N, C-alpha and C positions, 0 to 999 in steps of 0.2 A: 692411775687405775688402781682401785682397791683390791685387796686379796679376794674378797667375796666375788667381785666382778670377774676376776681372772679365773677363779675356780669354776664359776658358773659357765663361762665360755668354754672351758675345757670339757665339762660334763656334757654340754650341748653338742660339741664336736664328736664326742664318743657316741652319743645317742644317734646322731645322724649317720655315722659310719656303720653302726649296727643295722640300721634300717636298710642301707644300700646293700650290705653284705647278705642280709636275709633275703632281700628281693632277688639278688643274683643267684643264690643257691636254690631257693624254693620257687622262683618265678611266681610270686604272689600277685604281682600287678602285670597284666598283659601288655604286649608291645602296642603303643598307641598308634603306630603307623601301619600295622599289619592289615586291618580291614580295608583301608583306602588303597594300599598297594595291590591287594588281592582283587579288588573291584576293577582297578585299572588294567590289571593283567587279563582278566576275563573279557573286558571290553575290547582290548587290543586284539585278542584271539578271534573274537566275533567279527570285528571289522576286517581282519585279514581274510577270513573265509568269505565274507560277503563281497568284498571288492575283487578278490581273485575270481569269483564266480562271474561278476560283471565283465571283467576283462576277457575271460574265456568266451563269454557269450557276445563279445564285441559290442557291449552296451556302455561305451565310454561317456555318451551324452547323459546317461542317468547318474553318473558319479557326482556331478556338481550338485544336483538336487539332493542326493543322499547325504553328502557331506554337510550341506547347510542345514539339513533336517537334524542331523546328529548334534551340531553345534547349538542349534536353537533349543533342543529338547534336553540336553545334558549340561547342567551348570558347570561341572568340572572340566568339560571340553571347551577350551577357549577358541581354538582355530584348527584348521586342517588344510593339508595340501597334498596333491598326488603328482609325482614326477616319474617320468620314464627313467630307465637306467642311463640313457644318454643325456639326462638333465633337462629334457623338455617338460614343461609344466602342462598337465592335462586338466587339472581342476584345482582351485584354491579359494578359501573363504576370506571374508573381509578381515583386515588387521593381522593376517597371518605373517606377513612379511615383517611387521613391527614386533610381534610377540615371539616369533620363533628364534631359538638360540641353538645353533648346531652343536650337538654334543661332541666332546673331545674323543678321538679314536673311534668315532662311529658307533659308540655304545650309548644305548638309551639311558635316560635318567627318569626319576619319578615325574618330572614335569615336561620333558621333551622326549617323546617316544618315536622310534623309527620302526615301521611295520613293513616287511617285504611283501610284495604282491606278485603272484605267479600266474603265468598263462600256461596251463598244463603243468609240466614239471619244470619249466624254465622260468627264471626270475624276470618279470616284466618291468617292474619299477618299485618305488618305495612310497609308502604313505606316512606323512609327517603329522603327528598329533600333538598339539600343545595343550597340556593339562594345567589346571590351577595349582597353586601351592598346596602342599599337604596340610591337613589339620595339625595343630600344635607346631607349626613351623617356626623356627628361630628360638632364641633363648626365652623370650617372654611367652611364646606359645608352649614351650616345654614346661614352664612353671604352672600351666593350667592342667597338666596331666595329673592323675590321682596320686602317683608316687611323690611328685614334687610338691603337690598341695600338702600332703601329709608331712613331708620334710619341713616345709615352711611353717606350718602350724606348730610342729614339735619344737622347732628352733625358737620361735617367738615366745610361745607359752611356756616351754620348758625353761628358757633363760629366766623369765620373770619368776617362775615358781622356785627354781634353784636359788636365785639371788635372794628372794625373801626368806627362804629356809636357812640359807647360810648366814644371812645377816643376823637373824634371830639366834642362831646357834653360836656364832662367834661372840655375840654380846655376853654370853654367860661365861666365856673364858676369862680368867683373872690374869691380866698382863703382869701384875706385880708378882705373880707366883714364880715367874722365870728370873726375877731379880734376886741375886744372892742376898742372904740376910745381912752379911757384913756391909754390903753397899747401902742398904736401908738404914743400918745402924750408924754408918758414917754420915749420911744425910741428916739423921736426927740429931747429931752432935753440933750441927751448924746453927749459929745464932740467926742467920738470915733464913727467911722463908724460901723454900724451893719446891717447884713442882715440874713434872715432865708431861708434855702433851703429845698425843699421837696426831696423825694427819687430819683427824676429824675434830681437832681442838678439844679433845676430851682428856681429862687428867688420868694418867696411867700410874703415876707415882708421885707421892707428896710427902714431905717430911713433917715432923710433929710441930716444928716452929710455925710453919704457915697454917697448919690446921688449928693451932691454938690462937693465932691472930684472927682467923675467920670465925672461930667459935664452934667448929665442927670436928669430928674425929677424922683421922686419915682415911679410914675405910668408907666413911660417908661421902668423901670427896672424890673417890674413884669413879670414873665414868662421867663426871660432871664437867660441863663447859664452864671454865672460870669466868667467862664474860657475863654469866648470870649471877655472879656474886654481887653483893651490895657495894660496888665501886661508885665513887662520886667524882664529879668534876671538881676543879680547883675551887669553884665557888660553893661547893657542898650542896648544890640544889638538885642535880639531875644526873642520872647514870650516863657515863661517857660511852661513845661508840668507837673511839679511836684507841683501842687497847694495844699495848706494846706487843703482846704475843700475836695479835692479829696482823699487825704491821710486819712482824718478822716472818710469819708464815706466808703472807701475800707477796712480799718483796724478796724473800730468801736472803735477807740481810740482818745483821745484828742491830739491835736497838738498845742503846745504853743510856743510863741516867735519866730515864723519863719518869717524871713525878706523877703519882697516882694516889688517890685517897680511897680509903676503905671505911665504911661505916660498920665497925665491929660491935657485935652485941655485948662483948666482954669489956673491951677497952675504949669504946666510943670511936670517934673519928680519928683515924691514924693516917699519917702521911708516909709513903714509901717511895724509894727510888728503885725502879724496875730495870733489870738488865735481862734481855732475852736473846738467845742464840738459836738459829735453826739447826736441827739435827739432820745430817746428810749421811746416807749409807755409802758403801764402797762403790756403788754404781753411779754416784752423783745425784741420787734422787732424794728429795726431802721427805723425811719420815715423821717429823714432829718438831718440837721446840723445847728448850730448857730455859726456865725462867727463875730468877732469884729476886728477892725483895728485901731491901734493907730499910728498917724502920728509922726514919729521920724526924719523927714527930718532936722529940725533945730538942734536937738541933734547930728545927724550925721555930720552936718557941723561943729559944735563945736568940736566934737571928731576928725574929720579930721585935724582941725587946731592944736589941742593938739598933735596929732601924729606927725605932721610936726615939731612942737616945740620940742617934745621929741626926734625925730631923730636928730635935730640940736644939742640938748644938748648932745646926745650920741656921735655924731661926735666930738664935742668940748671936751668931756671927754676923748675920745680916743686920741685926739691930745695932751691933757694934760698928759695922761698916757705915751704916747710915749716920750714926752719931759722929763718927770720925769725919764723914763728909761735911756734916753740919759744922763741926769744930773747925774743919779746914776752911769752910766758907767764912766763918766768923773770924778766923785768924788771918785770912788773906784778902777778903772782899769788904769794901766799904759798904755798909748797909744802906746808906742814903743814895749813893750814886751807882752802886754795883760795879765800880771800878776797883782796881787793886788798891789796897791800903798802902800806907807809906812803907811799912816793913817789907811786904811782899813785892812792892815795886822795886825797892832797893835790891832784893835778892835777884830778881829778874834782870835788872840793869847790870849788876856785877857779873852775872853769867854771860850775858850778851857782849859786854864790854871786853871781857877776857877773850872770848872767841874772836871778836873783831880784831883785837890786837894780835892774836896768834896767827890768824889766817889773812891778815891785811884786808879786812872787809870794811865796807862803809857803815857808819852808824851815826845817827843824829839824836840829840836830846833837845826837847822844846819845853820851856816853862811857860805856863799861861796863868793869868790872874784876871778875875772879873773887876772891872773898873768901878770905883765908888760903891763897893758892895755894902759898906757900913751904912751909907745913907739910904740904900734900898731897904735894909732891915729896919732902920729908924722910921722910914716913911710908910712902908707897907707891912711891916711885921716879919717875924722870923719864919713863919710858914711860907710866905711869899719868897723870902730869901732862899728857903730850901728848894722851892720850885725852880728858881733861877739857877741854883747850883746843879740841880739834876739836868736842866736843859743844857748847861755848859758841858757836863759830862757826856751827854748824848751827842752833842755836836762834835766833840773831840773823838768819841768812839766810832762815829760813822765816817770820820775823815781818814782814819788810819787803815792800814792793810791787815791781812790775816796774821802776819808774823809780828805785827807791832802790838803795843799795849799802852794803856792809859792808867795812870795812878793819881789818886787824890793825895796831893802833897801836904795839904793842911788848909782847913777853912775853905776859902774860895779859890785856893791856888791848886793847879793841876800840873802834871808833868807827862809828856808823851815820849815814848821810846820808839824811834823809827829805825828798824833793822834794815840795812841795805840801802838806806837813803842818804844822799849827799846833801850839802847845804841848799842846792837849788831845789831839789825835791822837797826837802823839809820846809823851805820857804813857801812853796806852793801849797803844801798840805796845811800849813799854819794859816795862811790867808784864806783858804777855803773854809776852814773851821771857824775863823774869825767872822767871815761874812755870814755863814749859816747861823751862827749864834746871834749876830746883830739883827738878822731878818726876823727873829722870833718875837721881837719887841718893837715898840714904837707905834702900835695901833691901839685903838681904844678897847679892843677885845682881848688884849694880852693881860697877863697878870699884873703888869706894872701900869696898866691903864693909860697907855700912850707914851710913857717915859721910855726913852731909848736906853738900852743897856748894851755896853760894849765890853770887850776884853782885850788885854795887851799880851803880847807874846815875845819871848826871847829864845834864840836857838844857838846851839853850838854843835860842831861836828868833830868826830874823833881825830880827823886829820889836822885840827888846829893845835895839836900838841899836848892835850890833856893826858897825864900819866896815870890817872886813876878816876874812879867814879866821882869822888868828891870834887875833883878839879873840873871835870866836864859839867857837873851840875852847877858849880859856882860860875862858870863861864855863861851858861844859859841864864842863870839868875841875874848876873850883871847885865846881860842883854835885855832881860825883862825890865830891869830897873831903868834902863835907858829908854825903853818904850814908854814907861810911865812918865818920864821927864819930857818926852816929846809929844805931849798932848794925848797920849794913850791911843787905844783902838788901832794899833799897828803892830808890825812884826819887825824885830831888830835882830840882825846877825852879829854875833860876838866878834866875828872876824872884821866887820866894818868898824866896830869900836876900836879894836886893836890897831887897825890901819890908821884911823884918824889920830889915835894917841901917838903913834910913831911919827906921823907927819908933824904933829904939834911939838913933839920933843926935839 
C-alpha cells in the first residue's frame, strides 16, 4: 500500500467521523424509524379502545370480522389474534400462528405488539398484533438512510479525490533532497553505474557514471522508469522485457551477474553485468531496489577474439587428428586387403603372446597361403590376382572372432592370430576359412572363369612350447610348408609334424 493510499484512507476516516459527530450534536438528519413507530403506536391505541368497547358491549362475534378487515386494509399489519386472560382464543387471523413471535419478558417490540383489552376497568384479555419489519431494517436498509448515503458518497468520492490530489502533490517532492550530499558524492566516485528505485520502479537517485553511460544528466533521470531506456536483447534487435530490477522487485530476491545491453547515444552498444538487490525497511516491507552496472564491453570484445582463436585452434586440432588417423591407417592397415600390415600384426602378436604367457591363456597362430598364385597372375593378370588376394583376406576376416585379427604377411601369404583358441578351435576356424575361400571360385562367373583356387594353412599353439613370437611363427610356417607338400588345400598342425618326427627318430 502506497503512502498516498494510506493518507487518503486516513483523511476519509476523519471526514466520516466529523459527519457522525455533527449529526449527533445538531440532529441534522431525523431518526428514520420515528414515523413508522409513531404510526404503529397510534394504531395500537385505536385498536385497544375499539376492541375494549366491543368486549364491554358483549359483541365478541364482531371481533373476527374487525380483525380480518384491519389485516386486509393495512399493509403493515400481517396478522392478529385475541386471547382471554385465561389463554382461550376468541378470534385469530390466517397465518398468525406462523408469524407471531412471543416477545421476551412480555414487552412489545416494533414488530410484535401486545395490546391489553379491558371490560370496564378489569383486564379481559390481550390483542396480539404482528407488524411488518420497519423500513430501513438491517444493515443494508440502514445504508439507504440519508445519513449513511451521504457517508458512503463522501467515503468513495472523497477517497478518489484525496488520492488524486496526493499523488500529484507527492510527485513534486524531490526524493534526492533527503539524501546527504556526501552520499551522492560517494556514489559519483564509483566507476560502476548505480541507481536506486522506489517501489514504483522510478529512479530516485542515480550516480554520474550511469547517467554518462545513458547520455542524460542525473536530474533528467529522476522519476524515470529505467525499463524505458534503450536496453537491447543480446541479439541487439529488440527491447527486453525481463529486466533484472523487475525480477528483483517481483521476487524480492537478489539478481546477480545478469548481462544486459544498452544502446548508448554516446558510446554505442555497450554490454553490462547488472546486480540488483531489493531494499527492505525495518518492518520487512520492500521499498525499492539498488542496481549497479559494470561495463564489460571491452572484456566481451577480448573474449570474442579468444573464442575465434580457440575455434581456429580446435579446427586445426581436428585436422591434425584426422591426418594422424590417416597416417595410422597407412602405417598399420594394408591398403589392398584392409587387414593389418606386417609391422602392425607383429606388434599385436607380441602383445597378445606376452599376455597369454603371463596369464596362462590359450593362443594360436595360423599361416595361410594361396596355392599356385603365380600362375593365376600369369594366366589372368595382376588385377585378377588382386581380387583373389582380397577375397582371401575377406574369407579369413569373416572366420575369426572379435578379439582375433588377420594380417597380410607378404604377397599372397596371410597370418591369423586367434586369441583364446586352442589347436582344435584353430583347426576348425582354418578349415572353415579354407572352404569358404574355395567356394568363391570354380564356376564360370568367377574372376578365374571356372578355375578352382585353393589355399593351404599351417597352425601352431602356444602350448607347443614356443618361447617367443618368432618361434611360434616359424612353427606355423613349417606346418604351412607341410600342407604345400601334401597336395595343398589342407590345414596342418605343427604338433602333428613334431609327433611324426619323434616317431621317425
